[in-house]
ROTI-981307 format. One line per field, with one value per residue (C-alpha): residue number from 1; x, y, z. Coordinates in steps of 0.02 Angstrom, whole numbers. Layout:
<koltis>
n	c(NUM;...)
east	c(X;...)
north	c(Y;...)
up	c(Z;...)
</koltis>
This chain:
<koltis>
n	c(1;2;3;4;5;6;7;8;9;10;11;12;13;14;15;16;17;18;19;20;21;22;23;24;25;26;27;28;29;30;31;32;33;34;35;36;37;38;39;40;41;42;43;44;45;46;47;48;49;50;51;52;53;54;55;56;57;58;59;60;61;62;63;64;65;66;67;68;69;70;71;72;73;74;75;76;77;78;79;80;81;82;83;84;85;86;87;88;89;90;91;92;93;94;95;96;97;98;99;100;101;102;103;104;105;106;107;108;109;110;111;112;113;114;115;116;117;118;119;120;121;122;123;124;125;126;127;128;129;130;131;132;133;134;135;136;137;138;139;140;141;142;143;144;145;146;147;148;149;150;151;152;153;154;155;156;157;158;159;160;161;162;163;164;165;166;167;168;169;170;171;172;173;174;175;176;177;178;179;180;181;182;183;184;185;186;187;188;189;190;191;192;193;194;195;196;197;198;199;200;201;202;203;204;205;206;207;208;209;210;211;212;213;214;215;216;217;218;219;220;221;222;223;224;225;226;227;228;229;230;231;232;233;234;235;236;237;238;239;240;241;242;243;244;245;246;247;248;249;250;251;252;253;254;255;256;257;258;259;260;261;262;263;264;265;266;267;268;269;270;271;272;273;274;275;276;277;278;279;280;281;282;283;284;285;286;287;288;289;290;291;292;293;294;295;296;297;298;299;300;301;302;303;304;305;306;307;308;309;310;311;312;313;314;315;316;317;318;319;320;321;322;323;324;325;326;327;328;329;330;331;332;333;334;335;336;337;338;339;340;341;342;343;344;345;346;347;348;349;350;351;352;353;354;355;356;357;358;359;360;361;362;363;364;365;366;367;368;369;370;371;372;373;374;375;376;377;378;379;380;381;382;383;384;385;386;387;388;389;390;391;392;393;394;395;396;397;398;399;400;401;402;403;404;405;406;407;408;409;410;411;412;413;414)
east	c(0;82;-12;90;27;92;-48;-172;-107;-193;-163;-266;-246;-250;-398;-503;-483;-635;-573;-751;-916;-1057;-1181;-1315;-1252;-1369;-1336;-1167;-1146;-1177;-1089;-1191;-1102;-1228;-1157;-1027;-1136;-1089;-1207;-1222;-1354;-1367;-1357;-1534;-1592;-1494;-1653;-1711;-1571;-1593;-1706;-1856;-1836;-1645;-1544;-1436;-1295;-1203;-1069;-1135;-964;-937;-774;-693;-589;-433;-304;-260;-163;-39;93;251;308;444;305;330;169;141;0;-58;-161;-273;-269;-354;-387;-262;-329;-473;-461;-649;-704;-862;-773;-633;-752;-841;-679;-686;-506;-380;-356;-217;-213;-100;-57;48;146;180;340;394;577;519;438;563;517;401;217;108;-35;-175;-326;-496;-663;-804;-979;-913;-775;-587;-513;-327;-281;-110;-30;114;221;242;353;342;220;251;238;138;168;79;8;-82;-210;-263;-382;-455;-578;-536;-718;-774;-920;-1096;-1242;-1296;-1126;-1069;-915;-950;-844;-802;-799;-655;-778;-804;-616;-579;-724;-645;-461;-465;-491;-582;-450;-495;-393;-213;-234;-356;-205;-302;-346;-504;-644;-800;-910;-810;-877;-1044;-1002;-869;-998;-1133;-1311;-1327;-1162;-1182;-1048;-890;-722;-663;-520;-584;-761;-840;-855;-975;-1107;-1078;-1198;-1350;-1483;-1641;-1738;-1638;-1656;-1844;-1855;-1758;-1880;-2030;-1969;-1971;-1785;-1722;-1577;-1456;-1305;-1133;-988;-809;-701;-596;-413;-276;-211;-346;-232;-75;-7;48;237;287;282;205;44;90;222;100;44;-140;-200;-319;-487;-618;-791;-955;-1111;-1270;-1361;-1514;-1412;-1344;-1521;-1576;-1431;-1480;-1659;-1590;-1498;-1335;-1333;-1324;-1290;-1140;-1124;-938;-780;-786;-954;-880;-734;-852;-976;-846;-751;-910;-905;-732;-776;-918;-803;-688;-833;-899;-729;-702;-862;-773;-658;-639;-681;-496;-478;-613;-493;-483;-303;-247;-228;-350;-476;-346;-319;-363;-393;-527;-609;-617;-764;-831;-996;-1133;-1147;-1304;-1214;-1068;-1181;-1286;-1127;-1095;-1273;-1253;-1088;-1166;-1312;-1193;-1101;-1260;-1204;-1304;-1158;-1004;-847;-690;-561;-514;-356;-438;-367;-476;-378;-408;-445;-551;-722;-859;-979;-1103;-1089;-1186;-1188;-1070;-1095;-924;-825;-675;-513;-330;-214;-118;-225;-296;-470;-441;-387;-551;-651;-554;-591;-776;-782;-680;-541;-649;-601;-503;-652;-750;-610;-577;-762;-761;-606;-678;-847;-794;-825;-747;-630;-589;-675;-778;-799;-939;-1008;-1034;-1154;-1066;-1168;-1052)
north	c(0;161;312;471;576;733;709;745;914;1082;1255;1284;1463;1477;1596;1459;1345;1372;1412;1411;1338;1443;1508;1383;1210;1179;1350;1294;1288;1126;1082;957;845;746;635;765;921;1039;1160;1236;1258;1263;1110;1128;1084;920;812;882;786;618;485;428;255;265;220;353;287;398;375;395;407;544;638;615;741;651;781;742;886;866;973;907;977;1068;1161;1072;1041;864;821;641;616;461;358;194;85;-54;-136;-161;-151;-131;52;27;-75;53;199;100;57;114;114;86;65;86;172;190;374;512;612;796;865;685;735;814;653;512;426;432;469;618;667;791;814;823;882;768;776;859;731;749;618;590;538;457;425;301;286;99;122;132;25;33;215;255;258;143;241;171;278;248;352;351;458;543;523;372;312;344;388;206;156;72;118;259;226;346;284;332;422;548;558;612;734;818;803;811;936;911;891;1004;978;1042;1138;1258;1333;1388;1328;1231;1348;1314;1321;1180;1060;1075;1124;988;851;791;809;619;576;453;317;386;343;462;586;679;714;632;807;777;751;920;1002;901;975;899;996;919;745;770;826;670;560;652;619;432;402;281;309;189;209;130;165;200;280;407;399;530;442;530;684;586;654;541;568;439;493;327;290;106;147;233;137;169;188;61;106;11;-16;-81;-124;-201;-350;-237;-116;-260;-322;-147;-137;-307;-246;-102;-222;-185;-3;157;343;372;523;553;457;363;289;246;154;61;10;-42;-138;-236;-301;-374;-446;-536;-597;-673;-763;-831;-912;-962;-960;-1012;-863;-784;-603;-557;-634;-521;-372;-290;-256;-105;-182;-326;-249;-248;-436;-475;-659;-613;-490;-619;-711;-568;-594;-463;-340;-429;-596;-524;-438;-595;-692;-573;-594;-783;-772;-663;-784;-932;-844;-778;-597;-443;-328;-349;-278;-273;-153;-93;-28;-10;122;178;244;271;102;44;-24;31;-106;-26;165;246;428;520;673;742;900;965;879;922;913;750;660;484;563;654;488;412;552;534;348;385;513;407;537;693;767;916;993;985;1066;1199;1246;1252;1363;1479;1495;1538;1369;1345;1196;1058;1009;1165;1201;1175;1013;919;787;676;570;488)
up	c(0;-59;9;34;178;90;-37;104;155;142;215;372;436;626;619;537;689;798;973;1042;982;912;1042;991;944;798;719;654;466;372;210;109;-16;-119;-256;-302;-283;-141;-53;120;254;443;552;619;442;441;453;285;199;286;209;310;380;385;539;622;732;856;989;1166;1250;1379;1402;1572;1669;1614;1667;1848;1924;2068;2151;2233;2402;2302;2211;2044;1948;1883;1761;1747;1590;1599;1439;1479;1632;1670;1829;1825;1635;1616;1613;1714;1848;1859;1883;2019;2111;2291;2353;2213;2026;1900;1730;1580;1576;1503;1631;1606;1685;1716;1743;1907;1966;1958;2120;2270;2278;2240;2353;2360;2473;2389;2455;2398;2473;2630;2657;2651;2535;2519;2341;2313;2144;2130;1973;1940;1787;1597;1500;1313;1263;1421;1608;1731;1877;2028;2119;2300;2402;2576;2670;2833;2886;2787;2894;2835;2948;2957;3026;2866;2768;2646;2494;2355;2174;2060;1947;2089;2116;1938;1938;2090;2044;1855;1717;1552;1415;1270;1109;1113;950;1034;1123;1276;1450;1486;1539;1640;1483;1404;1534;1444;1266;1245;1283;1164;1228;1222;1306;1449;1452;1532;1455;1319;1331;1178;1119;966;896;752;886;968;843;896;1009;1082;950;806;881;899;717;664;760;689;512;537;558;688;807;890;1003;1000;1117;1065;1198;1104;1150;1145;989;890;894;847;682;541;548;417;235;186;279;280;411;530;685;720;899;977;1054;1154;1080;1150;1050;1118;1043;1019;912;808;776;726;603;531;511;407;292;381;325;429;434;547;660;665;623;789;741;571;650;766;631;504;639;675;498;523;694;607;468;599;680;516;491;673;778;938;957;1129;1162;1160;987;913;914;743;690;589;416;433;311;173;169;-12;24;152;32;-108;-29;78;170;170;314;374;377;474;601;624;663;809;873;864;959;1094;1112;1124;1265;1347;1326;1281;1237;1129;1211;1107;1035;863;782;611;495;351;203;17;-61;86;40;160;212;333;327;183;242;359;470;518;556;458;506;522;372;352;482;483;493;330;253;313;231;69;67;94;-47;-167;-165;-185;-15;-80;-170;-6;94;-38;-32;158;161;28;114;292;373;544;567;692;855;888;703;578;509;347;282;156;36;-95)
</koltis>
């Protein structure tokens, strides 16, 4: 595969990067690409362009306060950036942990923290809680950090121990991590504006930003027009901001992210002939990964959950594509596997990279923002538009569209 990342570059002036969202989410601009024709509108009119009876799939992940801030007795500031849970490895179990857990993290100002522990006292629900962070050492490109916490007055009114879940700890000790390219500090308003209105499953360190434009009014209009909606979960990792540094995309290592999809969502997808409208690139990566999970299971029905992981270049195996099943067949294989294991939710991870030459199996329309030059997200868009990405971006630049996370939106219909 010979794809040069320099072919996916464009000039993005700093003033075109939206530092803040528009005052009303659904009043952002909407670029509409329909079979090669480009027009523009406002996002609140999105439902006008969606076919009745179609299935809209969005990512319900919620951004956590992943920047944990500490200060050493010397006064040095240390930032611990949570990437993904290590023990317990399950997100829900980790957030429910009452006394200790460990995470893979990035450490800011690490040269000032070579040994020992970091501590800070938190106030949660009227209680003093001592939070301790211990650096256990490097783990791949990350650092393994253990967190322990205890309450100075940890007895409830009924005499029982009053625990404190880790989800409360990070809400008290952490800060919402807005994208680095905004070049500003997190502000109080970001705690609301950098979450989708339907976010509910904690775990992301970056928002699925295509969903930031939706409001209850737009969702009600979608429902009123006879469209159906389903949720998937992909916890967005910090790797989403990782630039492609290799000239040839084949040399780029894609980041891995955790996904969860319920049996009910799979059945709804099957009922729609395995086709969907994806809200955002995270939904795309989830939906298209499902296809390859199903392909694995059609070949080997007895795989374990760990073996369902979708690797980076798996979709480009020509031998697998030669006798490719339909999307419905692949999705049904997952349902059958869940039933055989008496499970109602698929939990796995994906490293899938979608680049020009990729053949989409499930996603028919895409709602997405405007992405950074030379990024894997721009490659995904190019693959979806069969290479016609530059015309879209030239139009957006020429017509005052705002770019990146807090920027405007597009509806892409190849």
